[in-house]
C-alpha positions as CSV (number, residue, x, y, z in Angstrom):
1,M,-31.8,75.7,44.0
2,T,-28.2,76.5,43.0
3,R,-27.1,77.0,39.4
4,R,-25.3,73.7,39.5
5,E,-28.3,71.8,40.8
6,C,-30.5,73.5,38.2
7,E,-28.1,72.4,35.3
8,F,-28.2,68.8,36.5
9,A,-31.9,68.9,36.9
10,T,-32.5,70.3,33.4
11,P,-33.8,67.5,31.2
12,G,-33.0,67.1,27.5
13,P,-30.1,66.1,25.2
14,V,-28.4,69.5,25.3
15,A,-28.3,69.5,29.1
16,A,-27.0,65.9,29.1
17,K,-24.2,66.8,26.7
18,M,-23.3,69.8,28.8
19,R,-23.3,67.7,31.9
20,S,-21.2,64.9,30.4
21,G,-18.7,67.3,29.0
22,R,-18.4,69.2,32.2
23,I,-18.1,66.0,34.3
24,A,-15.4,64.7,32.0
25,L,-13.6,68.1,32.1
26,A,-13.8,68.3,35.8
27,A,-12.7,64.7,36.2
28,W,-9.7,65.3,33.9
29,R,-8.7,68.5,35.8
30,R,-9.0,66.8,39.2
31,G,-7.7,63.4,38.1
32,W,-10.8,61.5,39.3
33,D,-10.8,57.8,38.6
34,D,-14.6,57.4,38.6
35,A,-14.9,59.4,35.3
36,G,-11.7,57.7,33.8
37,M,-13.7,55.3,31.6
38,F,-15.6,58.2,30.1
39,V,-12.5,60.2,29.4
40,D,-10.8,57.1,27.9
41,A,-13.9,56.5,25.7
42,L,-13.7,60.1,24.4
43,R,-10.0,59.7,23.7
44,A,-10.6,56.4,21.8
45,L,-13.4,58.1,19.8
46,R,-11.0,61.0,18.9
47,R,-8.3,58.5,17.8
48,L,-10.8,56.6,15.7
49,M,-12.1,59.7,14.0
50,S,-8.5,60.8,13.3
51,A,-7.7,57.4,11.7
52,V,-10.8,57.5,9.6
53,L,-9.9,61.0,8.3
54,V,-6.3,60.0,7.5
55,V,-7.5,56.8,5.6
56,G,-10.1,58.8,3.8
57,A,-7.7,61.5,2.8
58,T,-5.2,58.9,1.6
59,V,-7.8,57.1,-0.5
60,L,-9.1,60.3,-2.1
61,T,-5.5,61.5,-2.8
62,A,-4.6,58.1,-4.4
63,C,-7.7,58.1,-6.5
64,G,-7.0,61.6,-7.8
65,D,-3.4,60.9,-9.1
66,D,-2.8,60.8,-12.8
67,V,0.6,59.2,-13.1
68,S,2.0,59.0,-16.6
69,P,4.1,55.9,-17.5
70,A,7.2,58.2,-17.5
71,D,6.5,59.3,-13.9
72,A,5.5,55.8,-12.5
73,P,8.2,53.6,-11.0
74,A,9.3,50.9,-13.3
75,L,7.8,47.4,-12.9
76,T,9.9,44.2,-12.9
77,V,9.5,41.7,-15.6
78,D,7.7,39.4,-13.1
79,Q,5.1,42.2,-12.4
80,L,4.7,42.8,-16.2
81,V,4.0,39.1,-16.9
82,A,1.3,39.1,-14.1
83,R,-0.2,42.4,-15.3
84,S,-3.2,42.1,-17.6
85,A,-3.6,45.7,-18.8
86,D,-2.4,46.7,-22.2
87,T,-1.6,50.4,-21.5
88,P,2.0,51.6,-21.8
89,I,4.2,50.9,-18.8
90,A,7.9,51.2,-17.9
91,V,9.6,47.9,-17.1
92,Q,13.1,47.4,-15.8
93,G,15.0,44.3,-16.8
94,F,17.9,42.8,-18.8
95,L,17.9,43.2,-22.6
96,I,19.1,40.2,-24.7
97,D,18.9,39.8,-28.5
98,Q,19.9,36.4,-29.8
99,E,19.4,35.5,-33.5
100,G,17.1,38.5,-34.1
101,V,14.8,37.7,-31.2
102,T,14.8,40.5,-28.6
103,R,13.7,39.7,-25.0
104,L,13.4,41.6,-21.8
105,C,14.5,39.2,-19.0
106,A,14.1,39.1,-15.3
107,A,17.7,37.9,-14.9
108,I,20.8,37.2,-16.9
109,L,22.2,33.7,-16.5
110,E,25.9,33.6,-15.7
111,S,27.2,32.1,-18.9
112,Y,29.2,33.7,-21.7
113,P,27.7,35.2,-23.7
114,P,24.8,35.7,-21.2
115,Q,21.5,33.9,-21.6
116,C,18.0,35.2,-20.7
117,G,16.7,34.0,-17.3
118,E,12.9,33.5,-16.9
119,P,10.4,35.0,-16.8
120,A,11.0,37.0,-20.0
121,V,8.9,38.8,-22.6
122,Q,9.6,39.2,-26.3
123,L,10.0,42.7,-27.6
124,V,9.1,43.8,-31.1
125,S,9.9,47.0,-32.9
126,L,13.2,47.5,-31.1
127,D,16.5,47.8,-32.8
128,V,19.1,46.8,-30.2
129,T,21.9,48.3,-32.2
130,Q,20.4,51.7,-31.4
131,V,20.4,51.1,-27.7
132,A,23.4,52.8,-26.0
133,G,25.7,50.6,-23.9
134,T,25.0,47.2,-25.4
135,Q,27.7,44.5,-25.7
136,T,27.8,42.0,-28.5
137,D,29.7,38.7,-28.6
138,Q,29.1,35.4,-30.4
139,G,25.9,36.6,-32.0
140,V,24.3,37.8,-28.7
141,T,23.7,41.4,-27.9
142,W,22.8,42.4,-24.3
143,K,22.6,45.2,-21.9
144,A,22.8,44.6,-18.1
145,S,20.0,47.0,-17.0
146,V,17.4,48.9,-19.0
147,V,14.0,50.5,-18.5
148,V,11.8,49.9,-21.5
149,T,8.4,51.4,-21.9
150,V,6.3,48.7,-23.4
151,Q,2.7,48.1,-24.6
152,R,1.2,44.6,-24.8
153,R,0.1,43.4,-28.2
154,Q,-2.7,41.0,-29.0
155,D,-0.2,38.2,-29.8
156,A,1.3,38.2,-26.2
157,R,4.4,40.1,-27.3
158,F,5.3,43.7,-26.4
159,D,6.0,46.8,-28.5
160,A,9.0,48.6,-27.2
161,L,8.0,52.3,-27.2
162,S,11.2,53.7,-25.7
163,V,14.4,52.6,-24.0
164,E,16.6,54.2,-21.4
165,S,19.4,53.1,-19.2
166,G,18.3,51.6,-15.9
167,S,20.1,51.5,-12.5
168,S,22.8,48.9,-12.4
169,G,22.1,47.9,-8.8
């Protein structure tokens, strides 16, 4: 009996793995079509395992991130309204103070002086006169774009913890 015949005659899972690997390798080298399905199955399994590893690494990386409010991208006012958490978060919007009521708005209506477009949230503990770049006319003070770090209060209003200029685009 030749060595090759002996290997194929050897029973057991180790011999089967050796035979299947050698057959696939030989088929790949020679370009045989009869083992093409086996080679395709091995390639599909390799792609699947790669995808599982990538997704797993992404999930583990995302779970391990501690992003402070200052490092996180600013939410929109729409996202803030839909958010239920009461932790501090940065929000970008339009600041309007009219008759002592300060609001962070999703949009500014095109009137003069501007009016607050909905959705909007009311801010407390913010002195708009201390915010750089505001404009005032006819009792309305506004700023076109700001990022305000806010924290939800129990009365559905928000404490303004800090204010910085936002992008104007």
